[in-house]
N, CA, C and O atoms as CSV, one atom per row, in Angstrom:
chain,resi,resn,atom,element,x,y,z
A,1,MET,N,N,1.887,-35.149,40.457
A,1,MET,CA,C,0.468,-35.083,40.176
A,1,MET,C,C,0.299,-34.797,38.684
A,1,MET,O,O,0.441,-33.658,38.239
A,2,ILE,N,N,0.003,-35.819,37.940
A,2,ILE,CA,C,-0.241,-35.659,36.506
A,2,ILE,C,C,-1.744,-35.659,36.298
A,2,ILE,O,O,-2.446,-36.576,36.725
A,3,ARG,N,N,-2.229,-34.615,35.633
A,3,ARG,CA,C,-3.666,-34.469,35.429
A,3,ARG,C,C,-3.932,-34.056,33.991
A,3,ARG,O,O,-3.052,-33.534,33.307
A,4,LEU,N,N,-5.138,-34.292,33.549
A,4,LEU,CA,C,-5.584,-33.899,32.216
A,4,LEU,C,C,-6.901,-33.143,32.335
A,4,LEU,O,O,-7.667,-33.368,33.272
A,5,PRO,N,N,-7.166,-32.250,31.390
A,5,PRO,CA,C,-8.444,-31.535,31.429
A,5,PRO,C,C,-9.612,-32.503,31.273
A,5,PRO,O,O,-9.523,-33.486,30.537
A,6,LYS,N,N,-10.709,-32.215,31.973
A,6,LYS,CA,C,-11.927,-33.004,31.787
A,6,LYS,C,C,-12.458,-32.809,30.371
A,6,LYS,O,O,-12.987,-33.737,29.759
A,7,ASN,N,N,-12.308,-31.597,29.865
A,7,ASN,CA,C,-12.781,-31.266,28.519
A,7,ASN,C,C,-11.644,-30.551,27.787
A,7,ASN,O,O,-11.520,-29.330,27.875
A,8,TRP,N,N,-10.825,-31.303,27.075
A,8,TRP,CA,C,-9.641,-30.705,26.442
A,8,TRP,C,C,-10.019,-29.692,25.370
A,8,TRP,O,O,-9.277,-28.737,25.142
A,9,LYS,N,N,-11.158,-29.880,24.708
A,9,LYS,CA,C,-11.562,-28.926,23.662
A,9,LYS,C,C,-11.896,-27.562,24.275
A,9,LYS,O,O,-11.506,-26.527,23.734
A,10,LYS,N,N,-12.616,-27.557,25.401
A,10,LYS,CA,C,-12.926,-26.292,26.078
A,10,LYS,C,C,-11.635,-25.642,26.579
A,10,LYS,O,O,-11.451,-24.432,26.451
A,11,THR,N,N,-10.750,-26.451,27.147
A,11,THR,CA,C,-9.474,-25.930,27.645
A,11,THR,C,C,-8.696,-25.280,26.506
A,11,THR,O,O,-8.117,-24.208,26.684
A,12,GLN,N,N,-8.677,-25.912,25.350
A,12,GLN,CA,C,-7.994,-25.362,24.174
A,12,GLN,C,C,-8.653,-24.047,23.753
A,12,GLN,O,O,-7.962,-23.079,23.439
A,13,ASP,N,N,-9.988,-24.012,23.746
A,13,ASP,CA,C,-10.702,-22.784,23.380
A,13,ASP,C,C,-10.398,-21.646,24.356
A,13,ASP,O,O,-10.291,-20.488,23.952
A,14,ASP,N,N,-10.257,-21.982,25.653
A,14,ASP,CA,C,-9.982,-20.966,26.673
A,14,ASP,C,C,-8.620,-20.296,26.477
A,14,ASP,O,O,-8.407,-19.175,26.940
A,15,LEU,N,N,-7.703,-20.974,25.795
A,15,LEU,CA,C,-6.394,-20.368,25.523
A,15,LEU,C,C,-6.524,-19.169,24.599
A,15,LEU,O,O,-5.672,-18.280,24.598
A,16,GLY,N,N,-7.591,-19.148,23.815
A,16,GLY,CA,C,-7.761,-18.088,22.839
A,16,GLY,C,C,-6.850,-18.328,21.652
A,16,GLY,O,O,-6.245,-19.392,21.522
A,17,LYS,N,N,-6.758,-17.342,20.800
A,17,LYS,CA,C,-5.888,-17.446,19.633
A,17,LYS,C,C,-4.443,-17.250,20.098
A,17,LYS,O,O,-4.132,-16.280,20.788
A,18,PHE,N,N,-3.576,-18.168,19.718
A,18,PHE,CA,C,-2.176,-18.041,20.099
A,18,PHE,C,C,-1.294,-18.499,18.956
A,18,PHE,O,O,-1.722,-19.212,18.049
A,19,THR,N,N,-0.055,-18.067,19.033
A,19,THR,CA,C,0.938,-18.445,18.037
A,19,THR,C,C,2.242,-18.736,18.758
A,19,THR,O,O,2.507,-18.182,19.825
A,20,LEU,N,N,3.039,-19.589,18.184
A,20,LEU,CA,C,4.348,-19.867,18.752
A,20,LEU,C,C,5.403,-18.898,18.220
A,20,LEU,O,O,6.577,-19.000,18.577
A,21,ASP,N,N,4.988,-17.960,17.368
A,21,ASP,CA,C,5.884,-16.937,16.824
A,21,ASP,C,C,6.175,-15.900,17.907
A,21,ASP,O,O,5.256,-15.210,18.348
A,22,PRO,N,N,7.439,-15.770,18.352
A,22,PRO,CA,C,7.763,-14.832,19.432
A,22,PRO,C,C,7.575,-13.366,19.056
A,22,PRO,O,O,7.606,-12.500,19.931
A,23,ASN,N,N,7.384,-13.075,17.783
A,23,ASN,CA,C,7.202,-11.697,17.348
A,23,ASN,C,C,5.736,-11.283,17.279
A,23,ASN,O,O,5.422,-10.164,16.871
A,24,LYS,N,N,4.844,-12.179,17.674
A,24,LYS,CA,C,3.416,-11.886,17.642
A,24,LYS,C,C,2.822,-12.126,19.026
A,24,LYS,O,O,3.353,-12.912,19.811
A,25,SER,N,N,1.724,-11.447,19.315
A,25,SER,CA,C,1.068,-11.570,20.608
A,25,SER,C,C,-0.043,-12.612,20.572
A,25,SER,O,O,-0.684,-12.830,19.544
A,26,ASP,N,N,-0.252,-13.247,21.715
A,26,ASP,CA,C,-1.379,-14.153,21.877
A,26,ASP,C,C,-2.615,-13.336,22.205
A,26,ASP,O,O,-2.524,-12.134,22.455
A,27,ASP,N,N,-3.769,-13.986,22.205
A,27,ASP,CA,C,-5.023,-13.360,22.596
A,27,ASP,C,C,-4.895,-12.877,24.040
A,27,ASP,O,O,-4.646,-13.682,24.937
A,28,GLU,N,N,-5.061,-11.594,24.271
A,28,GLU,CA,C,-4.869,-11.063,25.619
A,28,GLU,C,C,-5.957,-11.521,26.591
A,28,GLU,O,O,-5.824,-11.315,27.797
A,29,ASN,N,N,-7.016,-12.129,26.094
A,29,ASN,CA,C,-8.064,-12.648,26.971
A,29,ASN,C,C,-7.946,-14.158,27.184
A,29,ASN,O,O,-8.813,-14.772,27.805
A,30,GLY,N,N,-6.875,-14.746,26.670
A,30,GLY,CA,C,-6.672,-16.179,26.825
A,30,GLY,C,C,-6.363,-16.552,28.271
A,30,GLY,O,O,-5.801,-15.757,29.024
A,31,THR,N,N,-6.740,-17.775,28.647
A,31,THR,CA,C,-6.492,-18.277,29.988
A,31,THR,C,C,-5.475,-19.405,29.906
A,31,THR,O,O,-5.750,-20.453,29.322
A,32,TRP,N,N,-4.299,-19.193,30.490
A,32,TRP,CA,C,-3.201,-20.160,30.412
A,32,TRP,C,C,-3.018,-20.925,31.707
A,32,TRP,O,O,-1.929,-21.422,31.992
A,33,SER,N,N,-4.085,-21.021,32.494
A,33,SER,CA,C,-4.080,-21.860,33.691
A,33,SER,C,C,-5.393,-22.619,33.696
A,33,SER,O,O,-6.326,-22.271,32.972
A,34,ILE,N,N,-5.461,-23.661,34.519
A,34,ILE,CA,C,-6.685,-24.445,34.632
A,34,ILE,C,C,-6.912,-24.754,36.104
A,34,ILE,O,O,-5.970,-25.054,36.838
A,35,ASN,N,N,-8.162,-24.679,36.529
A,35,ASN,CA,C,-8.506,-24.995,37.911
A,35,ASN,C,C,-8.489,-26.508,38.085
A,35,ASN,O,O,-8.930,-27.242,37.200
A,36,ILE,N,N,-7.991,-26.969,39.203
A,36,ILE,CA,C,-7.890,-28.414,39.451
A,36,ILE,C,C,-9.253,-29.097,39.358
A,36,ILE,O,O,-9.325,-30.279,39.023
A,37,ASN,N,N,-10.333,-28.372,39.651
A,37,ASN,CA,C,-11.677,-28.946,39.547
A,37,ASN,C,C,-12.080,-29.244,38.108
A,37,ASN,O,O,-13.034,-29.984,37.869
A,38,ASP,N,N,-11.354,-28.670,37.146
A,38,ASP,CA,C,-11.624,-28.911,35.733
A,38,ASP,C,C,-10.701,-29.976,35.155
A,38,ASP,O,O,-10.590,-30.111,33.937
A,39,THR,N,N,-10.036,-30.737,36.031
A,39,THR,CA,C,-9.123,-31.791,35.596
A,39,THR,C,C,-9.486,-33.119,36.261
A,39,THR,O,O,-10.208,-33.170,37.257
A,40,ASP,N,N,-8.956,-34.185,35.668
A,40,ASP,CA,C,-9.058,-35.532,36.236
A,40,ASP,C,C,-7.655,-36.106,36.331
A,40,ASP,O,O,-6.761,-35.676,35.603
A,41,PRO,N,N,-7.449,-37.072,37.219
A,41,PRO,CA,C,-6.145,-37.737,37.257
A,41,PRO,C,C,-5.822,-38.369,35.897
A,41,PRO,O,O,-6.713,-38.824,35.179
A,42,TYR,N,N,-4.543,-38.385,35.566
A,42,TYR,CA,C,-4.085,-38.930,34.290
A,42,TYR,C,C,-4.438,-40.408,34.153
A,42,TYR,O,O,-4.269,-41.197,35.082
A,43,THR,N,N,-4.936,-40.759,32.960
A,43,THR,CA,C,-5.069,-42.158,32.571
A,43,THR,C,C,-4.627,-42.276,31.122
A,43,THR,O,O,-4.740,-41.320,30.355
A,44,LYS,N,N,-4.129,-43.430,30.749
A,44,LYS,CA,C,-3.725,-43.646,29.353
A,44,LYS,C,C,-4.913,-43.497,28.411
A,44,LYS,O,O,-4.770,-42.996,27.296
A,45,GLU,N,N,-6.083,-43.934,28.863
A,45,GLU,CA,C,-7.276,-43.863,28.026
A,45,GLU,C,C,-7.669,-42.411,27.735
A,45,GLU,O,O,-7.980,-42.066,26.595
A,46,ALA,N,N,-7.655,-41.566,28.766
A,46,ALA,CA,C,-7.994,-40.150,28.559
A,46,ALA,C,C,-6.942,-39.473,27.692
A,46,ALA,O,O,-7.272,-38.662,26.827
A,47,ASP,N,N,-5.677,-39.804,27.923
A,47,ASP,CA,C,-4.589,-39.221,27.135
A,47,ASP,C,C,-4.721,-39.579,25.660
A,47,ASP,O,O,-4.434,-38.750,24.796
A,48,ALA,N,N,-5.149,-40.796,25.363
A,48,ALA,CA,C,-5.277,-41.256,23.979
A,48,ALA,C,C,-6.347,-40.481,23.209
A,48,ALA,O,O,-6.324,-40.453,21.978
A,49,LYS,N,N,-7.285,-39.853,23.923
A,49,LYS,CA,C,-8.348,-39.085,23.271
A,49,LYS,C,C,-7.908,-37.673,22.892
A,49,LYS,O,O,-8.617,-36.986,22.156
A,50,ILE,N,N,-6.764,-37.237,23.376
A,50,ILE,CA,C,-6.276,-35.879,23.097
A,50,ILE,C,C,-5.274,-35.949,21.954
A,50,ILE,O,O,-4.293,-36.686,22.047
A,51,PRO,N,N,-5.498,-35.197,20.872
A,51,PRO,CA,C,-4.586,-35.264,19.723
A,51,PRO,C,C,-3.151,-34.862,20.081
A,51,PRO,O,O,-2.925,-33.955,20.882
A,52,VAL,N,N,-2.205,-35.548,19.477
A,52,VAL,CA,C,-0.795,-35.203,19.652
A,52,VAL,C,C,-0.593,-33.770,19.176
A,52,VAL,O,O,-1.116,-33.381,18.132
A,53,GLY,N,N,0.168,-32.980,19.941
A,53,GLY,CA,C,0.437,-31.592,19.587
A,53,GLY,C,C,-0.525,-30.597,20.199
A,53,GLY,O,O,-0.363,-29.390,20.017
A,54,THR,N,N,-1.530,-31.082,20.928
A,54,THR,CA,C,-2.483,-30.181,21.586
A,54,THR,C,C,-1.750,-29.353,22.643
A,54,THR,O,O,-1.024,-29.905,23.470
A,55,VAL,N,N,-1.935,-28.046,22.617
A,55,VAL,CA,C,-1.319,-27.149,23.595
A,55,VAL,C,C,-2.265,-27.025,24.779
A,55,VAL,O,O,-3.467,-26.814,24.616
A,56,MET,N,N,-1.697,-27.160,25.983
A,56,MET,CA,C,-2.498,-27.067,27.199
A,56,MET,C,C,-1.856,-26.103,28.181
A,56,MET,O,O,-0.662,-25.818,28.087
A,57,PRO,N,N,-2.654,-25.592,29.138
A,57,PRO,CA,C,-2.089,-24.709,30.156
A,57,PRO,C,C,-0.978,-25.412,30.933
A,57,PRO,O,O,-1.014,-26.625,31.134
A,58,GLY,N,N,-0.006,-24.637,31.358
A,58,GLY,CA,C,1.104,-25.187,32.117
A,58,GLY,C,C,0.950,-25.013,33.618
A,58,GLY,O,O,1.841,-25.403,34.373
A,59,VAL,N,N,-0.158,-24.437,34.070
A,59,VAL,CA,C,-0.351,-24.166,35.485
A,59,VAL,C,C,-1.715,-24.702,35.922
A,59,VAL,O,O,-2.736,-24.422,35.294
A,60,ILE,N,N,-1.716,-25.477,37.008
A,60,ILE,CA,C,-2.956,-25.944,37.621
A,60,ILE,C,C,-3.157,-25.141,38.906
A,60,ILE,O,O,-2.289,-25.119,39.779
A,61,ILE,N,N,-4.299,-24.491,39.008
A,61,ILE,CA,C,-4.632,-23.709,40.194
A,61,ILE,C,C,-5.318,-24.644,41.186
A,61,ILE,O,O,-6.360,-25.230,40.888
A,62,SER,N,N,-4.714,-24.775,42.374
A,62,SER,CA,C,-5.298,-25.651,43.384
A,62,SER,C,C,-5.116,-25.030,44.768
A,62,SER,O,O,-4.263,-24.164,44.964
A,63,GLY,N,N,-5.909,-25.475,45.703
A,63,GLY,CA,C,-5.781,-24.989,47.071
A,63,GLY,C,C,-6.419,-23.629,47.255
A,63,GLY,O,O,-6.937,-23.024,46.316
A,64,ASN,N,N,-6.367,-23.173,48.476
A,64,ASN,CA,C,-6.936,-21.878,48.829
A,64,ASN,C,C,-5.840,-20.820,48.851
A,64,ASN,O,O,-4.682,-21.121,49.139
A,65,TYR,N,N,-6.204,-19.605,48.550
A,65,TYR,CA,C,-5.264,-18.496,48.641
A,65,TYR,C,C,-5.328,-17.934,50.048
A,65,TYR,O,O,-6.067,-16.992,50.331
A,66,GLU,N,N,-4.532,-18.537,50.926
A,66,GLU,CA,C,-4.487,-18.120,52.324
A,66,GLU,C,C,-3.050,-18.206,52.801
A,66,GLU,O,O,-2.197,-18.765,52.111
A,67,GLY,N,N,-2.775,-17.656,53.978
A,67,GLY,CA,C,-1.407,-17.656,54.479
A,67,GLY,C,C,-0.511,-16.818,53.571
A,67,GLY,O,O,-0.964,-15.834,52.986
A,68,ASP,N,N,0.762,-17.205,53.453
A,68,ASP,CA,C,1.703,-16.447,52.616
A,68,ASP,C,C,1.210,-16.331,51.179
A,68,ASP,O,O,1.358,-15.287,50.545
A,69,ARG,N,N,0.630,-17.397,50.678
A,69,ARG,CA,C,0.129,-17.411,49.313
A,69,ARG,C,C,-0.972,-16.366,49.119
A,69,ARG,O,O,-1.096,-15.783,48.042
A,70,GLY,N,N,-1.758,-16.137,50.147
A,70,GLY,CA,C,-2.864,-15.194,50.061
A,70,GLY,C,C,-2.457,-13.740,50.259
A,70,GLY,O,O,-3.290,-12.843,50.132
A,71,ASP,N,N,-1.179,-13.495,50.569
A,71,ASP,CA,C,-0.711,-12.123,50.780
A,71,ASP,C,C,-0.567,-11.343,49.482
A,71,ASP,O,O,-0.498,-10.114,49.500
A,72,LEU,N,N,-0.523,-12.048,48.354
A,72,LEU,CA,C,-0.330,-11.390,47.065
A,72,LEU,C,C,-1.611,-11.388,46.258
A,72,LEU,O,O,-2.361,-12.365,46.253
A,73,LEU,N,N,-1.851,-10.291,45.583
A,73,LEU,CA,C,-2.966,-10.169,44.658
A,73,LEU,C,C,-2.381,-9.589,43.388
A,73,LEU,O,O,-1.698,-8.566,43.431
A,74,GLY,N,N,-2.640,-10.224,42.266
A,74,GLY,CA,C,-2.040,-9.685,41.056
A,74,GLY,C,C,-2.502,-10.378,39.807
A,74,GLY,O,O,-3.351,-11.269,39.829
A,75,GLY,N,N,-1.918,-9.941,38.718
A,75,GLY,CA,C,-2.214,-10.511,37.417
A,75,GLY,C,C,-1.204,-10.025,36.406
A,75,GLY,O,O,-0.441,-9.090,36.651
A,76,SER,N,N,-1.218,-10.683,35.264
A,76,SER,CA,C,-0.298,-10.301,34.200
A,76,SER,C,C,-1.019,-10.328,32.870
A,76,SER,O,O,-2.071,-10.949,32.726
A,77,ARG,N,N,-0.446,-9.656,31.918
A,77,ARG,CA,C,-1.029,-9.598,30.582
A,77,ARG,C,C,0.088,-9.485,29.556
A,77,ARG,O,O,1.036,-8.719,29.733
A,78,TRP,N,N,-0.033,-10.256,28.487
A,78,TRP,CA,C,0.895,-10.210,27.360
A,78,TRP,C,C,0.209,-9.467,26.234
A,78,TRP,O,O,-0.869,-9.869,25.795
A,79,LYS,N,N,0.816,-8.390,25.759
A,79,LYS,CA,C,0.216,-7.632,24.667
A,79,LYS,C,C,1.311,-6.946,23.869
A,79,LYS,O,O,2.212,-6.321,24.427
A,80,ASP,N,N,1.216,-7.072,22.568
A,80,ASP,CA,C,2.135,-6.406,21.639
A,80,ASP,C,C,3.600,-6.697,21.952
A,80,ASP,O,O,4.458,-5.823,21.825
A,81,GLY,N,N,3.874,-7.934,22.361
A,81,GLY,CA,C,5.255,-8.339,22.585
A,81,GLY,C,C,5.823,-7.992,23.952
A,81,GLY,O,O,7.025,-8.137,24.174
A,82,TYR,N,N,4.975,-7.534,24.877
A,82,TYR,CA,C,5.456,-7.151,26.207
A,82,TYR,C,C,4.541,-7.715,27.286
A,82,TYR,O,O,3.329,-7.824,27.103
A,83,TRP,N,N,5.152,-8.070,28.418
A,83,TRP,CA,C,4.410,-8.472,29.589
A,83,TRP,C,C,4.201,-7.268,30.495
A,83,TRP,O,O,5.108,-6.457,30.684
A,84,THR,N,N,3.017,-7.159,31.047
A,84,THR,CA,C,2.732,-6.208,32.106
A,84,THR,C,C,2.322,-7.039,33.321
A,84,THR,O,O,1.409,-7.861,33.241
A,85,LEU,N,N,2.995,-6.820,34.429
A,85,LEU,CA,C,2.743,-7.567,35.657
A,85,LEU,C,C,2.402,-6.586,36.755
A,85,LEU,O,O,3.150,-5.642,37.009
A,86,GLU,N,N,1.264,-6.811,37.413
A,86,GLU,CA,C,0.863,-5.975,38.549
A,86,GLU,C,C,0.644,-6.880,39.747
A,86,GLU,O,O,-0.073,-7.877,39.666
A,87,ILE,N,N,1.272,-6.521,40.864
A,87,ILE,CA,C,1.138,-7.283,42.097
A,87,ILE,C,C,0.962,-6.297,43.244
A,87,ILE,O,O,1.609,-5.251,43.288
A,88,ALA,N,N,0.073,-6.649,44.173
A,88,ALA,CA,C,-0.138,-5.829,45.366
A,88,ALA,C,C,-0.012,-6.706,46.598
A,88,ALA,O,O,-0.371,-7.883,46.577
A,89,ARG,N,N,0.497,-6.128,47.661
A,89,ARG,CA,C,0.548,-6.804,48.964
A,89,ARG,C,C,0.687,-5.747,50.041
A,89,ARG,O,O,0.992,-4.588,49.758
A,90,LYS,N,N,0.460,-6.155,51.276
A,90,LYS,CA,C,0.605,-5.241,52.394
A,90,LYS,C,C,2.070,-4.854,52.554
A,90,LYS,O,O,2.963,-5.604,52.162
A,91,MET,N,N,2.310,-3.689,53.127
A,91,MET,CA,C,3.681,-3.252,53.381
A,91,MET,C,C,4.369,-4.211,54.347
A,91,MET,O,O,5.560,-4.492,54.214
A,92,LYS,N,N,3.609,-4.710,55.317
A,92,LYS,CA,C,4.147,-5.645,56.303
A,92,LYS,C,C,3.176,-6.820,56.395
A,92,LYS,O,O,2.041,-6.656,56.845
A,93,THR,N,N,3.620,-8.007,55.968
A,93,THR,CA,C,2.732,-9.163,55.948
A,93,THR,C,C,2.764,-9.954,57.249
A,93,THR,O,O,1.816,-10.676,57.554
A,94,GLY,N,N,3.845,-9.827,58.020
A,94,GLY,CA,C,3.977,-10.621,59.229
A,94,GLY,C,C,4.578,-11.991,58.985
A,94,GLY,O,O,4.746,-12.764,59.928
A,95,SER,N,N,4.907,-12.308,57.736
A,95,SER,CA,C,5.485,-13.611,57.405
A,95,SER,C,C,6.995,-13.600,57.587
A,95,SER,O,O,7.661,-12.615,57.269
A,96,LYS,N,N,7.530,-14.700,58.100
A,96,LYS,CA,C,8.988,-14.814,58.237
A,96,LYS,C,C,9.662,-14.951,56.876
A,96,LYS,O,O,10.882,-14.818,56.779
A,97,TYR,N,N,8.898,-15.213,55.835
A,97,TYR,CA,C,9.465,-15.379,54.494
A,97,TYR,C,C,9.465,-14.092,53.676
A,97,TYR,O,O,10.079,-14.037,52.611
A,98,ASP,N,N,8.782,-13.059,54.162
A,98,ASP,CA,C,8.691,-11.794,53.431
A,98,ASP,C,C,9.593,-10.737,54.048
A,98,ASP,O,O,9.884,-10.753,55.244
A,99,LYS,N,N,10.016,-9.834,53.207
A,99,LYS,CA,C,10.749,-8.664,53.672
A,99,LYS,C,C,9.739,-7.521,53.730
A,99,LYS,O,O,8.992,-7.289,52.779
A,100,ASP,N,N,9.726,-6.821,54.842
A,100,ASP,CA,C,8.790,-5.711,54.986
A,100,ASP,C,C,9.165,-4.583,54.032
A,100,ASP,O,O,10.341,-4.303,53.804
A,101,PHE,N,N,8.143,-3.949,53.485
A,101,PHE,CA,C,8.357,-2.715,52.745
A,101,PHE,C,C,8.345,-1.582,53.752
A,101,PHE,O,O,7.503,-1.555,54.649
A,102,VAL,N,N,9.262,-0.659,53.613
A,102,VAL,CA,C,9.345,0.490,54.509
A,102,VAL,C,C,9.174,1.742,53.659
A,102,VAL,O,O,9.889,1.940,52.677
A,103,ALA,N,N,8.215,2.588,54.049
A,103,ALA,CA,C,7.949,3.808,53.288
A,103,ALA,C,C,9.220,4.624,53.125
A,103,ALA,O,O,9.925,4.892,54.098
A,104,GLY,N,N,9.509,5.016,51.892
A,104,GLY,CA,C,10.687,5.824,51.591
A,104,GLY,C,C,11.956,5.025,51.353
A,104,GLY,O,O,12.991,5.601,51.018
A,105,LYS,N,N,11.896,3.711,51.519
A,105,LYS,CA,C,13.079,2.876,51.324
A,105,LYS,C,C,12.813,1.887,50.192
A,105,LYS,O,O,11.837,1.139,50.237
A,106,ASP,N,N,13.683,1.882,49.170
A,106,ASP,CA,C,13.512,0.997,48.026
A,106,ASP,C,C,13.833,-0.447,48.400
A,106,ASP,O,O,14.637,-0.710,49.294
A,107,ILE,N,N,13.200,-1.359,47.708
A,107,ILE,CA,C,13.472,-2.787,47.869
A,107,ILE,C,C,13.639,-3.380,46.475
A,107,ILE,O,O,13.048,-2.883,45.516
A,108,TYR,N,N,14.431,-4.425,46.355
A,108,TYR,CA,C,14.684,-5.061,45.070
A,108,TYR,C,C,14.185,-6.495,45.099
A,108,TYR,O,O,14.331,-7.192,46.103
A,109,MET,N,N,13.591,-6.938,43.982
A,109,MET,CA,C,13.119,-8.319,43.885
A,109,MET,C,C,13.282,-8.808,42.449
A,109,MET,O,O,13.420,-8.015,41.518
A,110,TRP,N,N,13.264,-10.127,42.292
A,110,TRP,CA,C,13.382,-10.744,40.978
A,110,TRP,C,C,12.050,-11.371,40.605
A,110,TRP,O,O,11.247,-11.722,41.470
A,111,VAL,N,N,11.830,-11.505,39.317
A,111,VAL,CA,C,10.597,-12.077,38.801
A,111,VAL,C,C,10.951,-13.335,38.010
A,111,VAL,O,O,11.843,-13.308,37.163
A,112,ALA,N,N,10.258,-14.426,38.285
A,112,ALA,CA,C,10.464,-15.666,37.537
A,112,ALA,C,C,9.374,-15.796,36.481
A,112,ALA,O,O,8.213,-15.469,36.727
A,113,ALA,N,N,9.752,-16.269,35.325
A,113,ALA,CA,C,8.808,-16.459,34.225
A,113,ALA,C,C,8.590,-17.944,33.980
A,113,ALA,O,O,9.543,-18.721,33.925
A,114,PHE,N,N,7.339,-18.326,33.835
A,114,PHE,CA,C,6.974,-19.703,33.530
A,114,PHE,C,C,6.330,-19.676,32.149
A,114,PHE,O,O,5.112,-19.562,32.014
A,115,ASP,N,N,7.161,-19.781,31.144
A,115,ASP,CA,C,6.734,-19.549,29.771
A,115,ASP,C,C,6.438,-20.840,29.015
A,115,ASP,O,O,7.169,-21.218,28.100
A,116,HIS,N,N,5.360,-21.510,29.409
A,116,HIS,CA,C,4.881,-22.718,28.738
A,116,HIS,C,C,5.897,-23.844,28.764
A,116,HIS,O,O,5.902,-24.685,27.865
A,117,VAL,N,N,6.754,-23.884,29.769
A,117,VAL,CA,C,7.728,-24.969,29.870
A,117,VAL,C,C,7.574,-25.637,31.236
A,117,VAL,O,O,7.217,-24.997,32.225
A,118,GLN,N,N,7.850,-26.928,31.262
A,118,GLN,CA,C,7.719,-27.669,32.512
A,118,GLN,C,C,8.916,-27.439,33.422
A,118,GLN,O,O,8.771,-27.394,34.644
A,119,THR,N,N,10.085,-27.295,32.837
A,119,THR,CA,C,11.304,-27.109,33.612
A,119,THR,C,C,12.126,-25.994,32.985
A,119,THR,O,O,11.741,-25.430,31.960
A,120,ARG,N,N,13.246,-25.681,33.596
A,120,ARG,CA,C,14.178,-24.689,33.074
A,120,ARG,C,C,13.509,-23.318,32.918
A,120,ARG,O,O,13.643,-22.649,31.894
A,121,HIS,N,N,12.793,-22.931,33.962
A,121,HIS,CA,C,12.176,-21.606,33.959
A,121,HIS,C,C,13.282,-20.547,33.935
A,121,HIS,O,O,14.449,-20.837,34.199
A,122,THR,N,N,12.902,-19.371,33.627
A,122,THR,CA,C,13.856,-18.282,33.553
A,122,THR,C,C,13.518,-17.254,34.615
A,122,THR,O,O,12.452,-17.314,35.228
A,123,ARG,N,N,14.405,-16.327,34.829
A,123,ARG,CA,C,14.131,-15.236,35.761
A,123,ARG,C,C,14.621,-13.943,35.129
A,123,ARG,O,O,15.439,-13.946,34.209
A,124,HIS,N,N,14.113,-12.873,35.632
A,124,HIS,CA,C,14.534,-11.563,35.150
A,124,HIS,C,C,16.022,-11.412,35.469
A,124,HIS,O,O,16.426,-11.683,36.600
A,125,PRO,N,N,16.844,-10.993,34.519
A,125,PRO,CA,C,18.296,-10.955,34.755
A,125,PRO,C,C,18.753,-9.926,35.793
A,125,PRO,O,O,19.803,-10.093,36.414
A,126,ARG,N,N,17.974,-8.878,35.979
A,126,ARG,CA,C,18.320,-7.867,36.985
A,126,ARG,C,C,17.127,-7.660,37.900
A,126,ARG,O,O,15.992,-7.914,37.496
A,127,PRO,N,N,17.355,-7.208,39.115
A,127,PRO,CA,C,16.227,-7.026,40.026
A,127,PRO,C,C,15.316,-5.883,39.587
A,127,PRO,O,O,15.739,-4.936,38.925
A,128,VAL,N,N,14.071,-6.005,39.976
A,128,VAL,CA,C,13.100,-4.939,39.776
A,128,VAL,C,C,13.160,-4.068,41.022
A,128,VAL,O,O,13.113,-4.574,42.144
A,129,ARG,N,N,13.262,-2.769,40.825
A,129,ARG,CA,C,13.346,-1.826,41.942
A,129,ARG,C,C,11.936,-1.372,42.304
A,129,ARG,O,O,11.228,-0.810,41.469
A,130,VAL,N,N,11.532,-1.613,43.537
A,130,VAL,CA,C,10.232,-1.178,44.037
A,130,VAL,C,C,10.463,0.067,44.871
A,130,VAL,O,O,11.196,0.038,45.859
A,131,VAL,N,N,9.835,1.154,44.470
A,131,VAL,CA,C,9.996,2.435,45.142
A,131,VAL,C,C,8.733,2.721,45.962
A,131,VAL,O,O,7.625,2.728,45.425
A,132,THR,N,N,8.909,2.953,47.246
A,132,THR,CA,C,7.772,3.318,48.102
A,132,THR,C,C,7.890,4.793,48.469
A,132,THR,O,O,8.981,5.363,48.470
A,133,GLN,N,N,6.767,5.388,48.773
A,133,GLN,CA,C,6.753,6.809,49.132
A,133,GLN,C,C,6.448,6.984,50.600
A,133,GLN,O,O,5.784,6.147,51.212
A,134,GLN,N,N,6.942,8.089,51.170
A,134,GLN,CA,C,6.681,8.393,52.582
A,134,GLN,C,C,5.201,8.656,52.796
A,134,GLN,O,O,4.779,8.930,53.919
């Protein structure tokens, strides 16, 4: 599914101020995703109207947040060279794909990063330890 923004200038503005310098932070209010309703299917004609080198979001938000996908609520923020990620979910989701959290028992998970690349995503090299309380 190849899509382009309906309004590439607005999409660019929504990114906020950003830099490709890894030692500097992007605008913490920037939006690096786009809703599928704000896109059209790819055409050569629409693509030709977008200047070469234009930076666009790497994530298209589509579908409803229900089922396993709807079990998570969260967000992330990049500021001063660091990511902060907050995620919430029920201790027991009932999904065959989830591991239940048990009060007083730690669980380990990995985090994948999608850093403006189409492929070759990275993951956190060591697991994140989630500590629950009784």
